[in-house]
N, CA, C and O of each residue as an XYZ file, in Angstrom:
424
protein
N      29.477    -13.796     -1.710
C      29.477    -12.836     -2.800
C      29.848    -13.526     -4.105
O      29.291    -13.220     -5.159
N      30.776    -14.444     -4.027
C      31.201    -15.166     -5.215
C      30.062    -16.003     -5.786
O      29.884    -16.071     -7.002
N      29.286    -16.644     -4.900
C      28.138    -17.427     -5.365
C      27.130    -16.548     -6.086
O      26.592    -16.939     -7.122
N      26.867    -15.354     -5.540
C      25.936    -14.434     -6.182
C      26.422    -14.054     -7.576
O      25.645    -14.063     -8.530
N      27.690    -13.724     -7.693
C      28.240    -13.314     -8.984
C      28.236    -14.458    -10.001
O      28.081    -14.224    -11.199
N      28.406    -15.687     -9.525
C      28.370    -16.828    -10.439
C      26.950    -17.159    -10.884
O      26.748    -17.593    -12.018
N      25.966    -16.963    -10.015
C      24.578    -17.280    -10.356
C      23.908    -16.190    -11.186
O      22.966    -16.474    -11.926
N      24.369    -14.973    -11.079
C      23.739    -13.854    -11.782
C      23.640    -14.059    -13.296
O      22.575    -13.800    -13.855
N      24.680    -14.505    -13.984
C      24.556    -14.674    -15.437
C      23.587    -15.790    -15.838
O      23.118    -15.818    -16.976
N      23.288    -16.696    -14.927
C      22.457    -17.837    -15.290
C      21.040    -17.725    -14.754
O      20.250    -18.652    -14.927
N      20.697    -16.622    -14.113
C      19.381    -16.445    -13.527
C      18.374    -15.906    -14.527
O      18.587    -15.925    -15.739
N      17.274    -15.427    -13.978
C      16.202    -14.891    -14.819
C      15.644    -13.630    -14.170
O      15.731    -13.444    -12.957
N      15.070    -12.771    -15.007
C      14.362    -11.580    -14.538
C      12.887    -11.811    -14.797
O      12.511    -12.347    -15.840
N      12.052    -11.408    -13.854
C      10.614    -11.553    -13.997
C      10.006    -10.169    -14.112
O      10.231     -9.307    -13.262
N       9.233     -9.961    -15.169
C       8.659     -8.650    -15.442
C       7.149     -8.782    -15.510
O       6.618     -9.628    -16.231
N       6.465     -7.938    -14.752
C       5.010     -7.885    -14.748
C       4.572     -6.643    -15.493
O       4.946     -5.529    -15.128
N       3.777     -6.830    -16.543
C       3.225     -5.704    -17.293
C       1.711     -5.708    -17.110
O       1.166     -6.564    -16.414
N       1.039     -4.756    -17.733
C      -0.418     -4.718    -17.621
C      -1.093     -5.767    -18.508
O      -2.320     -5.872    -18.502
N      -0.325     -6.536    -19.262
C      -0.885     -7.573    -20.127
C      -0.321     -8.969    -19.883
O      -0.960     -9.962    -20.232
N       0.873     -9.056    -19.285
C       1.503    -10.378    -19.163
C       2.545    -10.417    -18.056
O       2.955     -9.391    -17.513
N       2.957    -11.639    -17.745
C       4.121    -11.890    -16.901
C       5.178    -12.478    -17.822
O       4.921    -13.448    -18.535
N       6.367    -11.889    -17.805
C       7.418    -12.303    -18.728
C       8.650    -12.766    -17.954
O       8.959    -12.252    -16.879
N       9.336    -13.739    -18.521
C      10.592    -14.237    -17.966
C      11.683    -13.933    -18.995
O      11.605    -14.367    -20.144
N      12.694    -13.186    -18.569
C      13.811    -12.799    -19.429
C      15.100    -13.361    -18.849
O      15.227    -13.509    -17.634
N      16.054    -13.672    -19.716
C      17.372    -14.083    -19.233
C      18.028    -12.871    -18.584
O      17.834    -11.743    -19.037
N      18.805    -13.097    -17.523
C      19.365    -11.973    -16.771
C      20.416    -11.202    -17.554
O      20.615    -10.009    -17.323
N      21.075    -11.861    -18.459
C      22.040    -11.176    -19.321
C      21.558    -11.334    -20.755
O      21.238    -12.434    -21.207
N      21.515    -10.228    -21.445
C      21.048    -10.280    -22.825
C      19.605     -9.815    -22.937
O      19.011     -9.334    -21.972
N      19.067     -9.966    -24.109
C      17.711     -9.494    -24.384
C      16.838    -10.627    -24.890
O      16.075    -10.449    -25.839
N      16.942    -11.777    -24.270
C      16.179    -12.932    -24.720
C      15.036    -13.216    -23.749
O      15.264    -13.462    -22.564
N      13.797    -13.179    -24.262
C      12.636    -13.533    -23.455
C      12.455    -15.033    -23.543
O      12.365    -15.584    -24.640
N      12.400    -15.704    -22.401
C      12.301    -17.156    -22.386
C      10.870    -17.645    -22.200
O      10.551    -18.770    -22.584
N       9.998    -16.814    -21.613
C       8.601    -17.216    -21.430
C       7.726    -15.976    -21.305
O       8.175    -14.910    -20.884
N       6.459    -16.149    -21.685
C       5.475    -15.075    -21.565
C       4.126    -15.716    -21.290
O       3.718    -16.643    -21.989
N       3.432    -15.220    -20.269
C       2.105    -15.722    -19.935
C       1.149    -14.547    -19.927
O       1.355    -13.575    -19.201
N       0.101    -14.636    -20.735
C      -0.917    -13.595    -20.783
C      -1.701    -13.613    -19.477
O      -1.998    -14.687    -18.954
N      -2.043    -12.437    -18.939
C      -2.769    -12.367    -17.675
C      -4.136    -13.039    -17.763
O      -4.642    -13.541    -16.760
N      -4.737    -13.054    -18.954
C      -6.044    -13.697    -19.118
C      -5.965    -15.209    -18.954
O      -6.980    -15.850    -18.682
N      -4.784    -15.789    -19.113
C      -4.618    -17.238    -19.009
C      -4.376    -17.711    -17.578
O      -4.418    -18.912    -17.311
N      -4.126    -16.788    -16.663
C      -3.796    -17.146    -15.283
C      -5.069    -17.194    -14.440
O      -5.807    -16.212    -14.359
N      -5.318    -18.342    -13.815
C      -6.473    -18.495    -12.931
C      -6.082    -18.391    -11.463
O      -6.882    -17.940    -10.644
N      -4.860    -18.804    -11.117
C      -4.428    -18.797     -9.726
C      -2.924    -18.563     -9.653
O      -2.179    -18.934    -10.559
N      -2.494    -17.944     -8.561
C      -1.074    -17.680     -8.316
C      -0.742    -18.273     -6.949
O      -1.319    -17.867     -5.941
N       0.182    -19.229     -6.910
C       0.518    -19.924     -5.673
C       1.992    -19.739     -5.317
O       2.856    -19.652     -6.190
N       2.252    -19.681     -4.012
C       3.626    -19.658     -3.520
C       4.033    -21.071     -3.155
O       3.245    -21.821     -2.579
N       5.254    -21.433     -3.488
C       5.778    -22.766     -3.198
C       7.201    -22.591     -2.664
O       8.143    -22.393     -3.430
N       7.339    -22.668     -1.334
C       8.666    -22.474     -0.743
C       9.380    -23.819     -0.645
O       8.910    -24.741      0.022
N      10.500    -23.911     -1.308
C      11.303    -25.138     -1.322
C      12.334    -25.105     -0.206
O      12.624    -24.043      0.345
N      12.894    -26.275      0.131
C      13.908    -26.313      1.184
C      15.093    -25.391      0.852
O      15.594    -25.384     -0.272
N      15.520    -24.626      1.839
C      16.649    -23.720      1.653
C      16.252    -22.317      1.255
O      17.052    -21.391      1.384
N      15.040    -22.140      0.776
C      14.614    -20.809      0.350
C      14.168    -19.936      1.522
O      14.179    -18.710      1.415
N      13.780    -20.544      2.627
C      13.316    -19.780      3.785
C      14.411    -18.858      4.317
O      14.128    -17.736      4.736
N      15.647    -19.322      4.300
C      16.770    -18.514      4.772
C      16.899    -17.226      3.966
O      17.236    -16.179      4.519
N      16.634    -17.294      2.670
C      16.765    -16.137      1.783
C      15.459    -15.368      1.626
O      15.390    -14.428      0.834
N      14.414    -15.756      2.375
C      13.074    -15.167      2.261
C      12.608    -15.206      0.814
O      12.096    -14.218      0.289
N      12.786    -16.337      0.188
C      12.416    -16.508     -1.215
C      11.437    -17.668     -1.351
O      11.330    -18.512     -0.461
N      10.741    -17.700     -2.452
C       9.822    -18.784     -2.788
C       9.712    -18.863     -4.296
O      10.112    -17.946     -5.014
N       9.166    -19.969     -4.761
C       8.806    -20.085     -6.163
C       7.353    -19.633     -6.301
O       6.538    -19.874     -5.410
N       7.036    -18.989     -7.401
C       5.669    -18.588     -7.686
C       5.190    -19.419     -8.863
O       5.822    -19.443     -9.919
N       4.062    -20.102     -8.671
C       3.490    -20.922     -9.744
C       2.268    -20.220    -10.303
O       1.334    -19.900     -9.568
N       2.276    -19.984    -11.598
C       1.128    -19.415    -12.291
C       0.338    -20.578    -12.867
O       0.854    -21.359    -13.666
N      -0.933    -20.689    -12.450
C      -1.734    -21.851    -12.823
C      -2.877    -21.452    -13.745
O      -3.440    -20.363    -13.642
N      -3.198    -22.368    -14.648
C      -4.313    -22.188    -15.577
C      -5.612    -22.600    -14.890
O      -5.589    -23.095    -13.763
N      -6.728    -22.399    -15.555
C      -8.036    -22.736    -14.998
C      -8.182    -24.231    -14.740
O      -8.919    -24.625    -13.836
N      -7.505    -25.063    -15.506
C      -7.587    -26.517    -15.308
C      -6.658    -27.010    -14.194
O      -6.596    -28.213    -13.942
N      -5.940    -26.110    -13.527
C      -5.068    -26.477    -12.420
C      -3.636    -26.780    -12.810
O      -2.796    -27.030    -11.946
N      -3.353    -26.761    -14.087
C      -2.004    -27.049    -14.563
C      -1.105    -25.827    -14.393
O      -1.539    -24.695    -14.605
N       0.149    -26.063    -14.010
C       1.108    -24.977    -13.872
C       1.563    -24.514    -15.252
O       2.064    -25.303    -16.053
N       1.382    -23.230    -15.513
C       1.796    -22.665    -16.802
C       3.288    -22.353    -16.748
O       4.055    -22.775    -17.614
N       3.691    -21.603    -15.709
C       5.085    -21.196    -15.545
C       5.415    -21.186    -14.056
O       4.583    -20.824    -13.225
N       6.630    -21.585    -13.735
C       7.133    -21.489    -12.365
C       8.210    -20.419    -12.356
O       9.207    -20.518    -13.070
N       7.999    -19.393    -11.538
C       8.996    -18.350    -11.356
C       9.845    -18.770    -10.164
O       9.396    -18.682     -9.021
N      11.054    -19.220    -10.418
C      11.897    -19.832     -9.391
C      12.688    -18.797     -8.609
O      13.234    -17.854     -9.180
N      12.743    -18.985     -7.282
C      13.611    -18.194     -6.424
C      13.308    -16.717     -6.368
O      14.227    -15.901     -6.428
N      12.045    -16.347     -6.255
C      11.672    -14.940     -6.190
C      11.864    -14.441     -4.759
O      11.269    -14.972     -3.821
N      12.694    -13.423     -4.604
C      12.941    -12.835     -3.297
C      11.704    -12.029     -2.881
O      11.143    -11.291     -3.691
N      11.281    -12.169     -1.627
C      10.047    -11.532     -1.135
C       8.890    -11.822     -2.081
O       8.280    -10.905     -2.631
N       8.599    -13.079     -2.261
C       7.614    -13.528     -3.247
C       6.187    -13.109     -2.907
O       5.365    -12.949     -3.810
N       5.878    -12.931     -1.638
C       4.520    -12.550     -1.239
C       4.042    -11.255     -1.877
O       2.972    -11.238     -2.486
N       4.806    -10.166     -1.756
C       4.381     -8.919     -2.406
C       4.303     -9.021     -3.937
O       3.427     -8.411     -4.551
N       5.204     -9.782     -4.551
C       5.146     -9.933     -6.010
C       3.914    -10.735     -6.407
O       3.275    -10.430     -7.414
N       3.572    -11.766     -5.619
C       2.353    -12.543     -5.854
C       1.128    -11.635     -5.759
O       0.236    -11.704     -6.604
N       1.082    -10.778     -4.723
C      -0.041     -9.855     -4.571
C      -0.130     -8.882     -5.741
O      -1.227     -8.558     -6.198
N       1.006     -8.420     -6.222
C       1.012     -7.513     -7.373
C       0.461     -8.207     -8.612
O      -0.293     -7.607     -9.378
N       0.832     -9.464     -8.811
C       0.313    -10.222     -9.959
C      -1.196    -10.382     -9.833
O      -1.920    -10.185    -10.809
N      -1.678    -10.735     -8.646
C      -3.110    -10.921     -8.438
C      -3.884     -9.619     -8.654
O      -4.944     -9.628     -9.278
N      -3.365     -8.511     -8.145
C      -4.031     -7.219     -8.336
C      -4.042     -6.808     -9.803
O      -5.022     -6.240    -10.284
N      -2.964     -7.092    -10.509
C      -2.899     -6.750    -11.929
C      -3.886     -7.595    -12.734
O      -4.525     -7.088    -13.655
N      -4.013     -8.873    -12.397
C      -4.993     -9.742    -13.064
C      -6.403     -9.214    -12.832
O      -7.202     -9.131    -13.765
N      -6.708     -8.858    -11.589
C      -8.027     -8.341    -11.259
C      -8.302     -7.031    -12.012
O      -9.393     -6.838    -12.549
N      -7.321     -6.145    -12.046
C      -7.479     -4.874    -12.762
C      -7.701     -5.108    -14.245
O      -8.544     -4.458    -14.864
N      -6.945     -6.033    -14.813
C      -7.072     -6.341    -16.243
C      -8.477     -6.835    -16.560
O      -9.072     -6.425    -17.557
N      -9.008     -7.712    -15.717
C     -10.359     -8.244    -15.936
C     -11.415     -7.157    -15.797
O     -12.391     -7.145    -16.547
N     -11.231     -6.242    -14.846
C     -12.185     -5.144    -14.677
C     -12.165     -4.210    -15.878
O     -13.217     -3.744    -16.316
N     -10.999     -3.936    -16.407
C     -10.885     -3.077    -17.582
C     -11.550     -3.736    -18.788
O     -12.269     -3.077    -19.538
N     -11.313     -5.032    -18.974
C     -11.938     -5.734    -20.093
C     -13.459     -5.745    -19.961
O     -14.167     -5.607    -20.959
N     -13.961     -5.906    -18.748
C     -15.398     -5.872    -18.512
C     -15.969     -4.493    -18.835
O     -17.033     -4.385    -19.444
N     -15.264     -3.448    -18.430
C     -15.702     -2.091    -18.722
C     -15.695     -1.810    -20.218
O     -16.618     -1.189    -20.744
N     -14.656     -2.267    -20.897
C     -14.582     -2.068    -22.351
C     -15.706     -2.816    -23.070
O     -16.247     -2.324    -24.060
N     -16.052     -3.993    -22.577
C     -17.152     -4.750    -23.174
C     -18.483     -4.026    -22.969
O     -19.329     -4.014    -23.862
N     -18.666     -3.426    -21.796
C     -19.890     -2.664    -21.525
C     -19.977     -1.430    -22.420
O     -21.043     -1.116    -22.948
N     -18.871     -0.744    -22.586
C     -18.832      0.443    -23.450
C     -19.107      0.047    -24.902
O     -19.851      0.735    -25.601
N     -18.522     -1.039    -25.349
C     -18.740     -1.488    -26.732
C     -20.192     -1.903    -26.955
O     -20.722     -1.729    -28.052
N     -20.832     -2.443    -25.939
C     -22.243     -2.870    -26.074
C     -23.177     -1.669    -26.174
O     -24.276     -1.805    -26.712
N     -22.788     -0.520    -25.685
C     -23.629      0.693    -25.736
C     -23.700      1.301    -27.126
O     -24.640      2.033    -27.435
N     -22.731      1.012    -27.956
C     -22.670      1.646    -29.286
C     -23.675      1.099    -30.233
O     -23.741      1.534    -31.382
């Protein structure tokens, strides 16, 4: 319990919106990173030693050229969060495609 309380002030919060993935400091209102969903080509799980016990993994957001844009470290139950990011990216692209079709009709 003491380890959890000591790590909490130094951790990060990960927020998924309909436009971006954001990294915020756990205490305070400071955003440390933001990645637009249009910039993400792939979402990978990377489980490091010791994370299996906590059912956690790192999530790497990759660009089209294969470079890692942001690493979300120590995400608990990372599989469902990865799936949510992928579904949100797909939804965002479908909406943009629909908006482009509607704009072309005018």
